[in-house]
C-alpha positions as YAML, in Angstrom:
chain: A
units: angstrom
residues:
- id: 1
  name: GLN
  ca: [-8.22, 14.59, 10.47]
- id: 2
  name: VAL
  ca: [-8.00, 11.88, 7.82]
- id: 3
  name: GLN
  ca: [-4.65, 10.15, 8.04]
- id: 4
  name: PRO
  ca: [-3.91, 6.66, 6.81]
- id: 5
  name: VAL
  ca: [-1.32, 5.07, 9.09]
- id: 6
  name: GLU
  ca: [1.05, 2.41, 7.78]
- id: 7
  name: SER
  ca: [2.82, -0.28, 9.78]
- id: 8
  name: GLY
  ca: [4.72, -3.50, 9.20]
- id: 9
  name: GLY
  ca: [7.84, -2.34, 7.41]
- id: 10
  name: GLY
  ca: [11.31, -3.53, 8.28]
- id: 11
  name: LEU
  ca: [14.44, -5.30, 7.16]
- id: 12
  name: VAL
  ca: [14.09, -8.66, 5.43]
- id: 13
  name: GLN
  ca: [16.41, -10.91, 3.48]
- id: 14
  name: PRO
  ca: [15.90, -11.55, -0.24]
- id: 15
  name: GLY
  ca: [13.23, -14.19, -0.71]
- id: 16
  name: GLY
  ca: [11.55, -13.27, 2.55]
- id: 17
  name: SER
  ca: [8.09, -11.92, 3.30]
- id: 18
  name: LEU
  ca: [6.50, -8.93, 4.99]
- id: 19
  name: ARG
  ca: [2.93, -7.81, 5.49]
- id: 20
  name: LEU
  ca: [2.16, -4.13, 5.52]
- id: 21
  name: SER
  ca: [-0.99, -2.77, 7.12]
- id: 22
  name: CYS
  ca: [-2.71, 0.57, 6.71]
- id: 23
  name: ALA
  ca: [-5.40, 1.78, 9.07]
- id: 24
  name: GLY
  ca: [-7.74, 4.28, 7.48]
- id: 25
  name: SER
  ca: [-9.11, 6.22, 10.42]
- id: 26
  name: GLY
  ca: [-11.28, 9.29, 9.97]
- id: 27
  name: LEU
  ca: [-12.91, 8.28, 6.71]
- id: 28
  name: ILE
  ca: [-15.73, 6.10, 5.42]
- id: 29
  name: PHE
  ca: [-13.17, 3.46, 4.59]
- id: 30
  name: ARG
  ca: [-15.35, 1.10, 2.61]
- id: 31
  name: VAL
  ca: [-16.10, 3.59, -0.19]
- id: 32
  name: TYR
  ca: [-12.48, 4.48, -0.91]
- id: 33
  name: THR
  ca: [-10.11, 2.93, -3.38]
- id: 34
  name: MET
  ca: [-7.06, 2.02, -1.32]
- id: 35
  name: GLY
  ca: [-3.60, 1.80, -2.74]
- id: 36
  name: TRP
  ca: [0.01, 1.11, -1.94]
- id: 37
  name: TYR
  ca: [2.74, 3.17, -3.58]
- id: 38
  name: ARG
  ca: [6.49, 3.14, -3.07]
- id: 39
  name: GLN
  ca: [9.41, 5.47, -3.54]
- id: 40
  name: ALA
  ca: [13.01, 4.38, -3.69]
- id: 41
  name: PRO
  ca: [15.88, 6.85, -3.15]
- id: 42
  name: GLY
  ca: [16.36, 9.04, -6.19]
- id: 43
  name: LYS
  ca: [13.27, 7.70, -7.93]
- id: 44
  name: GLN
  ca: [9.70, 8.85, -8.41]
- id: 45
  name: ARG
  ca: [6.85, 7.45, -6.38]
- id: 46
  name: GLU
  ca: [5.24, 4.53, -8.20]
- id: 47
  name: LEU
  ca: [2.04, 2.56, -7.95]
- id: 48
  name: VAL
  ca: [2.38, -0.90, -6.40]
- id: 49
  name: ALA
  ca: [-1.21, -2.09, -6.06]
- id: 50
  name: THR
  ca: [-4.74, -0.81, -5.65]
- id: 51
  name: ILE
  ca: [-8.03, -2.29, -4.47]
- id: 52
  name: THR
  ca: [-11.38, -0.68, -5.16]
- id: 53
  name: SER
  ca: [-14.45, -0.54, -2.96]
- id: 54
  name: ASP
  ca: [-15.78, -3.62, -4.77]
- id: 55
  name: ASN
  ca: [-12.46, -5.48, -4.32]
- id: 56
  name: SER
  ca: [-11.13, -5.15, -7.85]
- id: 57
  name: THR
  ca: [-7.35, -5.22, -7.73]
- id: 58
  name: ASN
  ca: [-4.55, -3.89, -9.89]
- id: 59
  name: TYR
  ca: [-0.78, -4.50, -9.63]
- id: 60
  name: ARG
  ca: [2.33, -3.19, -11.25]
- id: 61
  name: ASN
  ca: [3.88, -5.87, -13.43]
- id: 62
  name: SER
  ca: [7.02, -6.32, -11.36]
- id: 63
  name: VAL
  ca: [5.07, -7.43, -8.26]
- id: 64
  name: LYS
  ca: [2.40, -9.60, -9.90]
- id: 65
  name: GLY
  ca: [2.43, -13.09, -8.42]
- id: 66
  name: ARG
  ca: [4.48, -11.95, -5.42]
- id: 67
  name: PHE
  ca: [2.37, -9.25, -3.74]
- id: 68
  name: THR
  ca: [-1.29, -9.42, -2.69]
- id: 69
  name: ILE
  ca: [-3.44, -6.47, -1.68]
- id: 70
  name: SER
  ca: [-6.54, -7.04, 0.43]
- id: 71
  name: ARG
  ca: [-8.89, -5.07, 2.63]
- id: 72
  name: ASP
  ca: [-10.96, -5.64, 5.74]
- id: 73
  name: ASN
  ca: [-13.66, -2.99, 5.84]
- id: 74
  name: ALA
  ca: [-14.79, -4.04, 9.32]
- id: 75
  name: LYS
  ca: [-11.32, -3.11, 10.59]
- id: 76
  name: ASN
  ca: [-10.83, -0.10, 8.27]
- id: 77
  name: THR
  ca: [-7.58, -1.70, 7.19]
- id: 78
  name: VAL
  ca: [-5.85, -2.53, 3.92]
- id: 79
  name: TYR
  ca: [-2.98, -5.00, 3.70]
- id: 80
  name: LEU
  ca: [-0.11, -5.68, 1.35]
- id: 81
  name: GLN
  ca: [1.31, -9.18, 1.63]
- id: 82
  name: MET
  ca: [4.75, -9.20, 0.04]
- id: 83
  name: ASN
  ca: [6.42, -12.52, -0.73]
- id: 84
  name: SER
  ca: [9.62, -13.44, -2.56]
- id: 85
  name: LEU
  ca: [11.01, -10.01, -1.84]
- id: 86
  name: LYS
  ca: [13.86, -8.69, -3.93]
- id: 87
  name: PRO
  ca: [16.44, -5.97, -3.25]
- id: 88
  name: GLU
  ca: [14.71, -3.81, -5.86]
- id: 89
  name: ASP
  ca: [11.58, -3.80, -3.68]
- id: 90
  name: THR
  ca: [13.47, -1.64, -1.19]
- id: 91
  name: ALA
  ca: [11.60, 1.63, -0.78]
- id: 92
  name: VAL
  ca: [9.37, 3.67, 1.47]
- id: 93
  name: TYR
  ca: [5.86, 2.29, 1.05]
- id: 94
  name: TYR
  ca: [2.94, 4.69, 1.25]
- id: 95
  name: CYS
  ca: [-0.75, 4.02, 1.77]
- id: 96
  name: ASN
  ca: [-3.27, 6.04, -0.21]
- id: 97
  name: ALA
  ca: [-7.02, 6.48, 0.09]
- id: 98
  name: TYR
  ca: [-8.80, 7.92, -2.94]
- id: 99
  name: ARG
  ca: [-12.37, 8.76, -3.82]
- id: 100
  name: ARG
  ca: [-13.98, 10.92, -6.49]
- id: 101
  name: ILE
  ca: [-17.34, 12.57, -5.88]
- id: 102
  name: GLY
  ca: [-18.46, 14.44, -8.99]
- id: 103
  name: ALA
  ca: [-15.56, 16.70, -9.97]
- id: 104
  name: ALA
  ca: [-13.96, 16.59, -6.52]
- id: 105
  name: ASP
  ca: [-11.05, 14.30, -5.67]
- id: 106
  name: TYR
  ca: [-10.48, 13.16, -2.10]
- id: 107
  name: ASP
  ca: [-6.91, 11.94, -1.81]
- id: 108
  name: TYR
  ca: [-5.16, 11.06, 1.46]
- id: 109
  name: TRP
  ca: [-1.63, 9.79, 2.06]
- id: 110
  name: GLY
  ca: [0.08, 8.11, 4.95]
- id: 111
  name: ARG
  ca: [3.58, 9.04, 6.08]
- id: 112
  name: GLY
  ca: [5.16, 5.83, 4.82]
- id: 113
  name: THR
  ca: [6.92, 2.78, 6.19]
- id: 114
  name: GLN
  ca: [10.41, 1.69, 5.20]
- id: 115
  name: VAL
  ca: [10.94, -1.70, 3.59]
- id: 116
  name: THR
  ca: [14.54, -2.81, 3.14]
- id: 117
  name: VAL
  ca: [15.42, -6.05, 1.36]
- id: 118
  name: SER
  ca: [19.04, -6.93, 1.94]
- id: 119
  name: SER
  ca: [21.26, -9.79, 2.99]
...
C-alpha cells in the first residue's frame, strides 16, 4: 500500500513558521516527483510546490520567497518549510507523489494535515 503520510501541521500566528514533513513509504521514493498542495474551505485544491527527482523545484507565486520544498531520499521524506505565514495560507496541506512511466501515471496522495494561521 503506497500512502504518503503528512505531519507537522498546527496552529501558528501570522509571521510564524512551520515545517511539514511527508514520509513516502511503499514506493521507490527517489524516482518520484513530490509535491505539496493545499485546499482551503470552499476552494479548489491548488499546487504549492513541487520537487523533481533531480531536485528541480517549482512554487506558486504567492509562496515564493517564504516557502521552501526539499527532499531527503535516504529518509524517503519531503519537507515544506513555511516562513512568514499569512492567514491566507490556512488550509489542509496534502502531499503528493507522482511518476509517469510511458503512458501510465502513478499518482498517490496523503490524507492531509491542517495548517491554521491565526492570531
